[in-house]
C-alpha positions in Angstrom: 161.1 125.5 76.3 163.3 126.2 79.3 163.0 124.3 82.5 162.3 126.7 85.8 164.1 123.5 88.0 167.3 124.8 88.9 170.9 123.5 90.0 170.6 123.8 93.4 166.8 122.4 93.3 168.1 119.3 91.2 171.1 118.5 93.8 168.5 119.0 96.9 166.3 116.5 94.9 168.5 113.8 94.5 169.2 114.0 98.1 165.5 113.8 99.1 165.4 110.8 96.4 168.3 109.2 97.9 166.9 108.8 101.5 163.0 108.6 100.4 161.1 105.3 101.6 158.6 105.6 98.4 161.2 106.5 95.4 158.6 106.8 92.5 161.8 108.1 90.1 161.2 105.9 87.1 164.9 104.4 87.0 165.5 103.8 83.4 164.7 107.8 82.7 168.1 109.4 80.9 168.0 112.4 83.6 170.5 114.6 82.9 169.9 118.0 83.0 173.5 119.2 82.9 174.0 117.5 79.6 176.2 119.9 77.7 175.2 121.6 74.5 177.5 119.6 72.4 176.0 116.5 72.1 174.7 116.3 68.7 170.8 116.4 68.2 170.8 112.8 66.7 172.4 111.4 70.3 169.8 113.6 72.0 166.6 112.5 69.9 166.3 109.3 71.4 166.9 110.0 74.7 164.5 112.4 74.8 161.9 110.3 72.9 162.2 107.4 75.6 161.8 109.9 78.5 158.8 110.9 76.9 157.1 108.0 76.5 158.3 106.6 80.2 156.7 109.8 82.0 153.4 109.2 79.8 153.5 105.2 80.8 154.4 105.9 84.5 152.8 108.3 86.9 150.4 109.9 84.5 149.1 106.6 83.5 149.0 105.6 87.0 147.5 108.4 88.9 145.2 109.0 85.6 143.9 105.9 85.3 143.5 105.4 89.0 141.2 109.0 89.5 139.3 107.9 86.5 138.9 104.1 88.1 140.5 102.1 85.3 142.6 100.7 88.4 142.7 100.9 92.1 145.2 101.3 94.5 145.4 98.1 96.7 148.0 98.1 98.9 150.6 99.9 100.8 150.5 103.6 99.6 148.6 103.2 96.8 146.0 102.8 99.4 146.2 105.8 100.3 146.4 107.1 97.1 143.2 105.7 96.0 141.2 107.4 98.5 143.0 110.2 97.4 144.3 111.2 101.4 147.5 110.0 100.1 148.0 112.7 96.8 149.8 115.4 98.4 152.0 117.5 96.8 154.9 115.3 97.4 153.7 112.7 95.4 154.0 114.5 92.3 157.8 115.3 92.3 158.9 112.8 90.2 156.3 113.7 87.4 157.4 117.5 87.8 161.0 116.6 88.0 160.8 113.9 85.1 158.9 116.4 82.8 161.1 119.9 83.4 164.7 118.2 83.7 164.5 115.1 81.5 162.6 116.4 78.5 161.8 120.1 78.9 165.8 120.9 79.6 167.0 118.4 76.9 164.0 119.6 74.5 165.3 123.3 75.2 169.3 122.7 74.3 168.1 120.0 71.2 165.7 122.9 69.7 168.2 125.6 69.8 170.9 123.0 68.2 168.3 122.3 65.8 167.5 125.9 64.8 171.4 126.4 64.4 172.4 124.0 62.4 169.6 124.5 60.3 168.3 120.9 60.6 164.7 121.3 60.1 163.5 117.8 60.5 165.0 117.7 63.7 163.5 120.7 64.6 160.0 119.6 63.4 159.9 116.6 65.7 161.1 119.0 68.5 158.8 121.3 68.4 155.8 118.5 68.2 157.4 116.7 71.4 157.6 120.2 73.2 154.3 120.9 72.4 152.7 117.3 73.4 154.8 117.3 77.0 153.6 120.8 77.6 150.2 119.7 77.0 150.6 116.6 79.2 151.7 118.8 82.1 149.3 122.0 81.6 146.3 119.4 81.0 147.1 118.0 85.1 148.3 121.3 86.4 146.9 124.3 85.0 149.2 126.8 85.0 152.5 126.0 85.0 156.0 127.8 84.6 156.8 128.7 80.7 157.6 131.8 79.5 160.1 132.8 82.5 161.0 129.3 82.9 164.9 128.4 83.0 166.7 131.6 84.1 168.4 129.9 86.9 169.8 131.6 89.5 168.6 134.9 87.3 165.2 134.1 88.2 164.6 131.4 90.7 160.4 131.9 90.9 159.6 132.2 87.2 156.0 133.0 86.5 152.8 130.6 86.4 151.5 131.4 82.8 148.0 131.0 82.3 146.9 127.8 80.8 144.1 129.6 78.3 146.0 132.7 77.0 149.4 131.3 77.0 150.3 127.7 77.5 147.6 126.3 74.8 148.4 129.2 72.4 152.0 128.3 72.8 151.0 124.5 72.0 149.2 125.2 68.8 152.1 127.7 67.7 154.6 124.9 68.2 152.6 122.3 66.7 152.1 124.7 63.6 155.7 125.4 63.3 156.5 121.8 63.6 154.4 121.0 60.6 155.9 123.6 58.7 160.0 122.7 59.4 158.5 119.1 58.5 157.6 120.3 55.0 161.3 122.0 54.4 164.2 120.4 53.3 166.3 118.5 55.8 169.0 121.1 55.7 171.3 118.0 55.3 170.4 116.8 58.3 168.8 113.5 57.7 166.8 112.3 60.6 168.6 109.7 62.8 167.8 108.3 66.5 163.9 108.5 66.3 162.6 106.4 68.1 159.0 106.6 67.1 158.9 106.9 63.5 162.6 106.4 62.2 162.5 109.7 60.5 159.5 109.6 58.5 158.7 113.4 58.3 154.6 112.0 56.5 154.2 110.4 59.6 155.6 112.9 61.8 153.4 115.6 60.6 150.3 113.2 60.5 151.3 112.9 64.1 151.4 116.9 64.9 147.5 116.7 63.3 146.4 114.1 65.8 148.1 116.2 68.9 146.4 119.1 67.4 142.9 117.4 66.7 142.8 116.4 70.9 144.2 120.2 71.7 141.3 121.7 69.8 138.9 118.7 71.5 140.2 120.0 74.7 138.8 123.7 73.7 135.8 122.7 72.5 136.5 123.6 68.8 134.7 120.4 67.7 134.9 121.7 63.8 139.1 122.0 63.7 139.5 118.9 65.7 137.6 117.2 63.4 139.5 118.4 60.4 142.6 117.6 62.1 141.4 113.9 62.8 141.0 113.7 59.4 144.2 114.7 58.3 145.8 112.4 60.8 146.0 109.1 61.5 144.3 106.2 58.8 145.5 102.8 60.5 147.1 101.6 63.6 150.7 101.6 62.1 150.5 105.3 62.3 150.3 105.8 66.2 152.6 108.0 67.9 154.5 104.6 69.6 157.4 103.6 71.4 157.5 100.2 71.8 159.9 98.7 74.4 161.8 95.7 74.7 162.2 92.5 77.0 165.3 93.6 78.3 164.4 97.3 78.8 160.8 96.7 79.2 157.7 99.6 79.7 156.7 101.3 82.8 153.6 99.0 83.9 155.8 95.5 83.6 158.2 97.5 85.5 156.0 98.8 88.3 154.2 95.3 88.2 158.0 93.8 88.6 158.6 95.7 91.6 155.3 97.0 93.1 153.3 93.5 93.0 149.7 93.8 94.5 149.6 97.5 94.4 147.5 98.4 91.5 144.6 96.2 90.2 142.2 96.0 87.8 139.4 98.4 89.0 135.8 96.9 89.7 133.9 100.0 88.5 135.3 99.0 84.8 135.0 95.2 85.2 131.3 96.0 85.9 130.8 98.8 82.8 132.4 96.1 81.0 130.1 93.2 82.2 127.2 94.7 81.4 128.4 95.2 77.8 129.1 91.6 77.8 132.7 92.8 76.6 134.3 89.3 77.6 137.4 89.0 75.4 138.9 92.6 76.8 137.9 92.0 80.2 139.3 88.7 80.1 142.7 90.3 79.6 142.5 93.8 81.2 141.5 92.3 84.6 144.0 89.9 84.8 146.1 90.2 88.1 148.6 92.8 87.5 151.8 90.7 87.5 154.6 90.8 85.2 152.5 87.9 83.1 149.4 90.5 82.2 148.7 90.0 78.8 148.2 93.5 77.5 150.7 94.6 80.1 153.7 93.3 79.0 157.5 93.7 79.1 157.6 94.9 75.3 154.7 97.3 75.6 153.9 100.2 73.0 153.5 103.0 74.5 151.3 105.1 72.5 151.6 109.2 73.0 148.5 109.3 70.8 147.1 106.5 68.9 144.6 105.8 65.7 141.8 104.3 67.8 141.9 108.0 69.7 141.5 109.6 66.8 138.8 107.7 65.2 136.9 108.5 68.6 137.4 111.9 68.1 136.2 111.9 65.1 133.5 110.0 66.2 132.7 112.8 68.8 133.2 115.4 66.5 130.9 114.6 63.8 128.4 114.1 66.3 128.8 117.5 67.9 128.8 119.1 64.1 126.2 117.8 62.7 128.3 114.9 60.1 126.5 112.3 58.4 125.2 109.1 60.4 127.1 106.7 58.2 130.5 108.9 58.8 129.6 108.6 62.3 129.1 105.0 62.9 132.2 104.1 60.7 134.4 106.3 63.1 132.8 104.6 65.9 133.2 101.0 65.0 136.8 101.7 63.6 137.9 102.9 67.1 136.4 100.0 68.7 138.3 97.6 66.2 141.3 99.0 66.7 141.0 98.7 70.6 140.0 94.8 69.6 143.5 94.7 67.7 145.4 96.6 70.3 145.1 93.8 72.5 145.5 91.0 69.9 141.7 89.8 69.8 140.3 89.0 66.7 138.1 90.2 63.7 135.6 87.3 64.5 135.6 88.7 68.4 134.9 92.2 67.2 132.3 91.2 65.1 130.6 89.3 67.6 131.0 92.1 70.2 129.4 95.0 67.7 126.9 92.5 67.0 125.4 93.9 70.5 122.8 96.4 70.0 123.7 98.0 73.2 127.2 98.5 71.5 125.9 99.4 68.2 122.5 100.1 67.9 123.2 100.8 64.1 123.4 103.9 61.9 121.4 107.1 62.9 121.1 105.8 66.6 124.9 106.3 67.9 125.4 108.9 70.8 128.1 110.5 72.5 126.6 109.0 76.0 126.6 105.8 76.3 128.0 104.7 72.8 131.2 106.9 71.9 132.4 108.2 75.6 131.9 104.5 77.0 133.9 102.8 74.3 137.0 105.3 74.1 137.0 104.9 77.9 137.2 101.2 77.3 139.6 101.6 74.3 142.2 103.9 76.1 142.7 101.5 78.9 145.9 102.7 81.0 146.1 105.7 78.7 146.3 109.1 80.4 143.9 110.8 78.1 140.5 109.5 80.0 141.1 111.7 83.0 140.8 114.6 80.7 138.1 113.3 79.0 136.4 112.6 82.1 136.9 116.1 83.3 135.8 117.6 80.0 132.5 115.5 79.3 131.7 114.3 82.8 132.0 110.4 81.4 131.8 107.9 83.3 129.9 108.3 86.3 132.0 108.1 88.9 131.2 107.7 92.7 134.6 109.3 94.3 136.3 106.7 96.5 136.4 109.1 99.3 134.5 112.3 100.2 131.8 113.7 97.7 134.3 114.8 94.8 136.5 113.0 92.3 140.3 115.6 92.3 140.0 117.9 89.5 143.6 118.2 88.9 146.6 117.2 90.4 148.8 118.9 93.3 151.8 121.5 92.3 155.3 119.7 93.4 156.1 120.2 97.0 159.4 121.0 95.6 157.7 124.0 93.7 155.6 125.3 96.7 159.2 125.3 98.5 161.6 126.7 96.2 159.1 129.3 93.9 157.4 131.8 95.6 155.3 132.4 92.5 153.6 128.7 92.9 150.1 128.7 94.1 150.0 127.6 97.8 147.5 125.1 98.9 145.0 127.9 100.1 144.7 128.8 95.9 145.0 125.5 94.6 144.6 121.8 95.5 143.4 118.3 94.3 139.9 120.2 94.3 140.7 123.5 93.2 140.8 125.1 90.5 139.8 123.3 87.7 141.9 123.2 84.4 140.6 125.6 82.1 139.0 123.6 79.8 137.2 121.6 82.6 133.5 120.9 82.4 
């Protein structure tokens, strides 16, 4: 995919970022929109992967989880973000810029080079990462530039393509092409620099199917979502995950280091977990958000999509398609168990928890709400997907922190409003309108 962010805009953005009093640009992103196309794909792949992990665990995690009341802004600018008043277009500039400059431009170059080389496995990985990133963007903004993007000064105002008729079909096409290319020979180019799976094509195919299951779920296509979910991850070791290092920590650790006290665990989520006697996970999640947090550690494992999410998708789709009670229970409990393992809890602690009839009413009694949706919401703590689930299902039942409505989308970037004449203006799109295509 080609970016619609142009060199002129990039220079302007750099100037703004330099003088801004509140710069949310993740400093460890490898943003280089002028990277020459001669750089080998093996050298490009690591930075692309890390940038995607950074974007996922950065603004997408913080804003999405704030809107769904897993976390709350309690100091400085984050208090206004928490009440929605501070979520003005300029607050989304960094997320937009990081996606289009650090990811989409790089992926466009990378995919073209992979095609020219006949490097099928590199190409397949790039297509899957492109599909993932495209879905990340469209799920918060809806219509976005795609088909006319990246033409530079030849087209400084690319159209905003429709999410339902253009963007999601492109996502499915990319995923299918990625699976097909990974099924071919490597063209003489064994994959190097893969920070997720070390070039394991079988795991990448599983990941593509997992991402596709999520995409089908967003489209209310439960049968196909179930098929893909069951053909994807079989354990936590399959997670599409980048694990940071202590010397190059994950996004939440960085934020808690530089912005200590701005964000904390949300009372709503605390109350929900307390009511379920979910004391072991709550004790970890609700720790003060500092660098010593037991879960949000420096060497954090940032998932793009995980086994625990897939098991909850499977449980939901089985319920919606008339699956067997036993299969529903198995998938549901596997999701809970994986979420306990995720935070380092023991099998004994998990067993005690599911002994609670409110959590596990037994085979034949598990429902979407309060069981599957509740446990998925808890199990995907600080994962951006919780915002998509909220808008798709209406769960959890949130009380807006101000006004009468929780925002249903993100504002478009202020830079897009300034430079692209096709960007829907405030009268056409803001935090409360229109809903993204698949929203409840």
